[in-house]
Biopython code that builds the backbone (N, CA, C, O; Angstrom):
import numpy as np
from Bio.PDB.StructureBuilder import StructureBuilder

atoms = [
    (1, "MET", "N", (0.658, -1.153, -0.257)),
    (1, "MET", "CA", (-0.294, 0.129, -0.222)),
    (1, "MET", "C", (1.045, 1.449, 0.096)),
    (1, "MET", "O", (2.014, 1.459, 0.856)),
    (2, "LYS", "N", (0.592, 2.289, -0.731)),
    (2, "LYS", "CA", (1.396, 3.794, -0.648)),
    (2, "LYS", "C", (1.208, 4.401, 0.564)),
    (2, "LYS", "O", (0.401, 3.814, 1.285)),
    (3, "PHE", "N", (1.625, 5.237, 0.942)),
    (3, "PHE", "CA", (1.664, 6.205, 1.951)),
    (3, "PHE", "C", (0.481, 7.188, 1.893)),
    (3, "PHE", "O", (-0.206, 7.673, 2.792)),
    (4, "SER", "N", (0.458, 7.321, 0.660)),
    (4, "SER", "CA", (-0.734, 8.307, 0.132)),
    (4, "SER", "C", (-2.114, 7.669, 0.633)),
    (4, "SER", "O", (-2.826, 8.344, 1.376)),
    (5, "GLN", "N", (-2.488, 6.448, 0.263)),
    (5, "GLN", "CA", (-3.842, 5.646, 0.733)),
    (5, "GLN", "C", (-4.048, 6.010, 2.128)),
    (5, "GLN", "O", (-5.095, 6.599, 2.399)),
    (6, "LEU", "N", (-3.261, 5.766, 3.006)),
    (6, "LEU", "CA", (-3.343, 6.008, 4.372)),
    (6, "LEU", "C", (-4.645, 7.022, 5.000)),
    (6, "LEU", "O", (-4.789, 8.101, 4.424)),
    (7, "LYS", "N", (-5.252, 6.813, 5.746)),
    (7, "LYS", "CA", (-6.025, 8.302, 6.277)),
    (7, "LYS", "C", (-5.254, 8.430, 7.670)),
    (7, "LYS", "O", (-4.821, 7.535, 8.395)),
    (8, "ILE", "N", (-5.212, 9.938, 7.836)),
    (8, "ILE", "CA", (-4.947, 10.423, 9.004)),
    (8, "ILE", "C", (-5.038, 9.805, 10.173)),
    (8, "ILE", "O", (-6.139, 9.611, 10.688)),
    (9, "GLY", "N", (-3.732, 9.360, 10.826)),
    (9, "GLY", "CA", (-4.399, 8.412, 12.339)),
    (9, "GLY", "C", (-4.291, 7.415, 11.786)),
    (9, "GLY", "O", (-4.804, 6.767, 12.698)),
    (10, "ASP", "N", (-4.022, 6.538, 10.921)),
    (10, "ASP", "CA", (-3.673, 5.410, 10.734)),
    (10, "ASP", "C", (-2.698, 5.027, 10.818)),
    (10, "ASP", "O", (-1.841, 5.730, 10.284)),
    (11, "ARG", "N", (-2.144, 3.556, 11.599)),
    (11, "ARG", "CA", (-0.817, 3.407, 11.950)),
    (11, "ARG", "C", (-0.264, 2.341, 10.846)),
    (11, "ARG", "O", (-0.988, 1.637, 10.143)),
    (12, "PHE", "N", (1.188, 2.363, 10.831)),
    (12, "PHE", "CA", (1.675, 1.255, 9.941)),
    (12, "PHE", "C", (3.019, 1.281, 9.915)),
    (12, "PHE", "O", (3.584, 2.283, 10.353)),
    (13, "HIS", "N", (3.683, 0.328, 9.465)),
    (13, "HIS", "CA", (5.090, -0.084, 9.244)),
    (13, "HIS", "C", (5.778, 0.506, 8.159)),
    (13, "HIS", "O", (5.545, 0.480, 6.950)),
    (14, "TYR", "N", (6.603, 1.002, 8.771)),
    (14, "TYR", "CA", (7.637, 1.519, 7.370)),
    (14, "TYR", "C", (9.365, 1.746, 7.813)),
    (14, "TYR", "O", (9.842, 2.286, 8.811)),
    (15, "ARG", "N", (9.939, 1.194, 6.806)),
    (15, "ARG", "CA", (11.650, 0.974, 7.303)),
    (15, "ARG", "C", (11.943, 0.569, 8.445)),
    (15, "ARG", "O", (13.057, 1.020, 8.710)),
    (16, "ASN", "N", (11.519, -0.096, 9.353)),
    (16, "ASN", "CA", (11.794, -1.204, 10.337)),
    (16, "ASN", "C", (10.841, -0.245, 12.073)),
    (16, "ASN", "O", (10.946, -0.474, 13.278)),
    (17, "ALA", "N", (10.092, 0.696, 11.349)),
    (17, "ALA", "CA", (9.298, 1.160, 12.945)),
    (17, "ALA", "C", (8.261, 1.368, 12.357)),
    (17, "ALA", "O", (8.047, 1.650, 11.178)),
    (18, "ASP", "N", (7.227, 1.143, 13.688)),
    (18, "ASP", "CA", (5.628, 1.650, 13.012)),
    (18, "ASP", "C", (5.758, 3.048, 13.523)),
    (18, "ASP", "O", (6.483, 3.472, 14.423)),
    (19, "PHE", "N", (4.632, 3.875, 12.516)),
    (19, "PHE", "CA", (4.305, 4.956, 12.640)),
    (19, "PHE", "C", (2.976, 5.345, 12.990)),
    (19, "PHE", "O", (2.179, 4.423, 13.161)),
    (20, "THR", "N", (2.652, 6.283, 13.104)),
    (20, "THR", "CA", (0.968, 6.976, 13.104)),
    (20, "THR", "C", (1.546, 8.286, 11.839)),
    (20, "THR", "O", (2.483, 9.082, 11.781)),
    (21, "LYS", "N", (0.231, 7.875, 10.864)),
    (21, "LYS", "CA", (0.550, 9.255, 9.648)),
    (21, "LYS", "C", (-0.537, 10.427, 10.699)),
    (21, "LYS", "O", (-1.546, 10.222, 11.373)),
    (22, "THR", "N", (0.274, 11.662, 10.406)),
    (22, "THR", "CA", (-0.294, 12.976, 11.086)),
    (22, "THR", "C", (-0.542, 13.899, 10.169)),
    (22, "THR", "O", (-1.112, 14.879, 10.650)),
    (23, "GLY", "N", (-0.305, 13.968, 8.882)),
    (23, "GLY", "CA", (-0.799, 14.606, 7.630)),
    (23, "GLY", "C", (-0.218, 13.698, 6.322)),
    (23, "GLY", "O", (0.387, 12.645, 6.123)),
    (24, "PRO", "N", (-0.792, 14.784, 5.594)),
    (24, "PRO", "CA", (-0.273, 14.124, 4.109)),
    (24, "PRO", "C", (0.924, 13.736, 3.596)),
    (24, "PRO", "O", (1.142, 13.068, 2.586)),
    (25, "LEU", "N", (1.997, 14.412, 4.707)),
    (25, "LEU", "CA", (3.408, 13.946, 3.945)),
    (25, "LEU", "C", (4.206, 13.682, 5.388)),
    (25, "LEU", "O", (5.408, 13.818, 5.620)),
    (26, "GLN", "N", (3.401, 13.364, 6.056)),
    (26, "GLN", "CA", (3.872, 13.660, 7.922)),
    (26, "GLN", "C", (3.246, 12.786, 8.364)),
    (26, "GLN", "O", (2.063, 12.517, 8.152)),
    (27, "ALA", "N", (4.360, 12.013, 9.339)),
    (27, "ALA", "CA", (3.908, 10.565, 10.171)),
    (27, "ALA", "C", (4.937, 10.765, 11.571)),
    (27, "ALA", "O", (6.148, 10.906, 11.396)),
    (28, "VAL", "N", (4.538, 10.763, 12.510)),
    (28, "VAL", "CA", (5.306, 10.479, 14.078)),
    (28, "VAL", "C", (5.476, 8.956, 14.323)),
    (28, "VAL", "O", (4.513, 8.194, 14.416)),
    (29, "ALA", "N", (6.474, 8.657, 14.397)),
    (29, "ALA", "CA", (7.200, 7.199, 14.548)),
    (29, "ALA", "C", (6.804, 6.748, 16.409)),
    (29, "ALA", "O", (7.273, 7.486, 17.275)),
    (30, "ASP", "N", (6.342, 6.090, 16.633)),
    (30, "ASP", "CA", (6.179, 5.925, 18.148)),
    (30, "ASP", "C", (7.143, 5.613, 18.859)),
    (30, "ASP", "O", (8.171, 4.972, 18.638)),
    (31, "GLY", "N", (6.552, 6.342, 20.127)),
    (31, "GLY", "CA", (7.928, 6.968, 20.955)),
    (31, "GLY", "C", (8.462, 7.912, 20.686)),
    (31, "GLY", "O", (9.243, 8.334, 21.539)),
    (32, "SER", "N", (8.305, 8.766, 19.291)),
    (32, "SER", "CA", (8.772, 9.931, 19.079)),
    (32, "SER", "C", (7.886, 10.976, 19.123)),
    (32, "SER", "O", (6.710, 10.635, 18.994)),
    (33, "SER", "N", (8.140, 12.390, 19.294)),
    (33, "SER", "CA", (7.496, 13.208, 19.023)),
    (33, "SER", "C", (7.481, 13.887, 17.879)),
    (33, "SER", "O", (6.537, 14.569, 17.481)),
    (34, "SER", "N", (8.704, 13.688, 17.228)),
    (34, "SER", "CA", (9.002, 14.633, 16.070)),
    (34, "SER", "C", (8.429, 14.006, 14.559)),
    (34, "SER", "O", (8.617, 12.829, 14.250)),
    (35, "ALA", "N", (7.769, 14.893, 13.758)),
    (35, "ALA", "CA", (7.166, 14.606, 12.874)),
    (35, "ALA", "C", (8.709, 13.766, 11.716)),
    (35, "ALA", "O", (9.871, 13.793, 12.123)),
    (36, "GLN", "N", (8.400, 13.260, 10.641)),
    (36, "GLN", "CA", (9.281, 13.116, 9.890)),
    (36, "GLN", "C", (8.544, 13.213, 8.483)),
    (36, "GLN", "O", (7.354, 12.920, 8.372)),
    (37, "LEU", "N", (9.196, 13.573, 7.591)),
    (37, "LEU", "CA", (8.514, 13.766, 5.900)),
    (37, "LEU", "C", (8.663, 12.291, 5.415)),
    (37, "LEU", "O", (9.752, 11.721, 5.479)),
    (38, "ILE", "N", (7.683, 11.763, 4.989)),
    (38, "ILE", "CA", (7.286, 10.036, 3.866)),
    (38, "ILE", "C", (6.652, 10.712, 2.822)),
    (38, "ILE", "O", (5.592, 11.328, 2.707)),
    (39, "MET", "N", (7.789, 10.370, 1.936)),
    (39, "MET", "CA", (7.134, 10.429, 0.252)),
    (39, "MET", "C", (5.868, 9.887, -0.176)),
    (39, "MET", "O", (5.910, 8.669, 0.002)),
    (40, "ARG", "N", (4.752, 10.247, -0.665)),
    (40, "ARG", "CA", (3.569, 9.752, -0.920)),
    (40, "ARG", "C", (3.453, 8.227, -1.714)),
    (40, "ARG", "O", (2.516, 7.435, -1.815)),
    (41, "SER", "N", (4.772, 8.207, -2.192)),
    (41, "SER", "CA", (4.913, 6.986, -3.080)),
    (41, "SER", "C", (5.356, 5.616, -1.990)),
    (41, "SER", "O", (5.258, 4.415, -2.244)),
    (42, "ALA", "N", (5.709, 6.074, -1.108)),
    (42, "ALA", "CA", (6.738, 4.845, 0.106)),
    (42, "ALA", "C", (5.632, 4.024, 0.128)),
    (42, "ALA", "O", (4.422, 4.250, 0.154)),
    (43, "GLU", "N", (6.407, 2.866, 0.110)),
    (43, "GLU", "CA", (5.222, 1.439, 0.132)),
    (43, "GLU", "C", (5.690, 1.092, 2.079)),
    (43, "GLU", "O", (6.749, 0.892, 2.672)),
    (44, "VAL", "N", (4.063, 1.190, 2.537)),
    (44, "VAL", "CA", (3.682, 0.647, 3.641)),
    (44, "VAL", "C", (3.252, -0.035, 4.194)),
    (44, "VAL", "O", (2.042, 0.003, 3.968)),
    (45, "ARG", "N", (3.577, -1.022, 5.144)),
    (45, "ARG", "CA", (2.030, -2.104, 5.617)),
    (45, "ARG", "C", (1.330, -1.518, 6.590)),
    (45, "ARG", "O", (2.018, -0.847, 7.359)),
    (46, "THR", "N", (0.201, -1.553, 6.802)),
    (46, "THR", "CA", (-0.553, -0.934, 7.864)),
    (46, "THR", "C", (-0.058, -2.166, 9.154)),
    (46, "THR", "O", (0.626, -3.184, 9.059)),
    (47, "LEU", "N", (-0.580, -1.685, 10.039)),
    (47, "LEU", "CA", (-0.451, -2.678, 10.912)),
    (47, "LEU", "C", (-1.269, -3.806, 11.218)),
    (47, "LEU", "O", (-0.912, -4.642, 12.048)),
    (48, "ASP", "N", (-2.507, -3.887, 10.502)),
    (48, "ASP", "CA", (-3.519, -4.917, 10.550)),
    (48, "ASP", "C", (-2.809, -5.898, 9.733)),
    (48, "ASP", "O", (-2.593, -7.035, 10.151)),
    (49, "GLU", "N", (-2.436, -5.489, 8.570)),
    (49, "GLU", "CA", (-2.265, -6.263, 7.375)),
    (49, "GLU", "C", (-1.101, -7.449, 8.221)),
    (49, "GLU", "O", (-1.108, -8.609, 7.809)),
    (50, "GLN", "N", (-0.219, -7.095, 9.301)),
    (50, "GLN", "CA", (0.736, -7.816, 9.542)),
    (50, "GLN", "C", (0.372, -8.813, 10.945)),
    (50, "GLN", "O", (1.198, -9.637, 11.339)),
    (51, "ALA", "N", (-0.769, -8.649, 11.529)),
    (51, "ALA", "CA", (-1.258, -9.185, 12.672)),
    (51, "ALA", "C", (-1.399, -10.455, 12.007)),
    (51, "ALA", "O", (-1.538, -10.773, 10.826)),
    (52, "GLU", "N", (-1.319, -11.149, 13.187)),
    (52, "GLU", "CA", (-0.826, -12.859, 13.163)),
    (52, "GLU", "C", (-2.666, -13.091, 12.820)),
    (52, "GLU", "O", (-3.525, -12.254, 13.098)),
    (53, "PRO", "N", (-2.863, -14.159, 12.300)),
    (53, "PRO", "CA", (-4.069, -14.486, 12.429)),
    (53, "PRO", "C", (-4.173, -15.384, 14.004)),
    (53, "PRO", "O", (-3.287, -15.976, 14.622)),
    (54, "ASN", "N", (-5.639, -15.189, 14.319)),
    (54, "ASN", "CA", (-5.649, -15.472, 15.807)),
    (54, "ASN", "C", (-6.276, -17.251, 15.648)),
    (54, "ASN", "O", (-6.216, -17.943, 14.632)),
    (55, "SER", "N", (-6.760, -17.573, 16.777)),
    (55, "SER", "CA", (-7.419, -19.101, 16.669)),
    (55, "SER", "C", (-8.307, -19.550, 15.963)),
    (55, "SER", "O", (-8.662, -20.728, 15.920)),
    (56, "THR", "N", (-8.826, -18.469, 15.227)),
    (56, "THR", "CA", (-9.973, -18.852, 14.401)),
    (56, "THR", "C", (-9.484, -18.718, 12.990)),
    (56, "THR", "O", (-10.222, -18.737, 12.005)),
    (57, "GLY", "N", (-8.087, -18.571, 12.969)),
    (57, "GLY", "CA", (-7.220, -18.482, 11.831)),
    (57, "GLY", "C", (-7.915, -17.490, 11.049)),
    (57, "GLY", "O", (-7.730, -17.602, 9.837)),
    (58, "LEU", "N", (-8.774, -16.410, 11.475)),
    (58, "LEU", "CA", (-8.610, -15.057, 10.678)),
    (58, "LEU", "C", (-8.234, -13.868, 11.151)),
    (58, "LEU", "O", (-8.421, -13.668, 12.351)),
    (59, "SER", "N", (-7.753, -13.037, 10.507)),
    (59, "SER", "CA", (-7.068, -11.719, 10.735)),
    (59, "SER", "C", (-7.610, -11.033, 11.066)),
    (59, "SER", "O", (-8.489, -11.000, 10.204)),
    (60, "VAL", "N", (-7.977, -9.922, 12.129)),
    (60, "VAL", "CA", (-8.669, -9.078, 13.262)),
    (60, "VAL", "C", (-9.580, -8.548, 11.599)),
    (60, "VAL", "O", (-10.748, -8.935, 11.582)),
    (61, "ARG", "N", (-9.171, -7.827, 10.443)),
    (61, "ARG", "CA", (-9.671, -7.341, 9.291)),
    (61, "ARG", "C", (-10.955, -8.418, 8.744)),
    (61, "ARG", "O", (-12.020, -7.988, 8.301)),
    (62, "GLU", "N", (-10.633, -9.832, 8.869)),
    (62, "GLU", "CA", (-11.586, -10.807, 8.320)),
    (62, "GLU", "C", (-12.619, -10.499, 9.408)),
    (62, "GLU", "O", (-13.730, -10.110, 9.048)),
    (63, "GLN", "N", (-12.398, -10.615, 10.451)),
    (63, "GLN", "CA", (-13.510, -10.894, 11.757)),
    (63, "GLN", "C", (-14.403, -9.818, 11.577)),
    (63, "GLN", "O", (-15.567, -9.935, 11.959)),
    (64, "LEU", "N", (-14.025, -8.851, 11.077)),
    (64, "LEU", "CA", (-14.561, -7.848, 11.201)),
    (64, "LEU", "C", (-16.235, -7.464, 10.050)),
    (64, "LEU", "O", (-17.206, -6.714, 10.153)),
    (65, "HIS", "N", (-15.755, -8.480, 9.059)),
    (65, "HIS", "CA", (-16.343, -8.311, 7.991)),
    (65, "HIS", "C", (-17.587, -9.611, 7.703)),
    (65, "HIS", "O", (-18.270, -9.596, 6.678)),
]
sb = StructureBuilder()
sb.init_structure("model")
sb.init_model(0)
sb.init_chain("A")
sb.init_seg("    ")
for serial, (resi, resn, name, xyz) in enumerate(atoms, 1):
    if name == "N":
        sb.init_residue(resn, " ", resi, " ")
    sb.init_atom(name, np.array(xyz, "f"), 0.0, 1.0, " ", f" {name:<3s}", serial, name[0])
structure = sb.get_structure()
């Protein structure tokens, strides 16, 4: 998924760290208070996509649908 496809407030993984999107080109790393510039075209993974399937074998996203 591209960074530009995330909504503000979405959490994602990028370059070995977890972030929260705070603006159209900005995000804050977990445990940090300073924003970083992230290119719109940057490939990111939402934290849901990384979630391990639970005992039902379904991801959290699949359970909600």
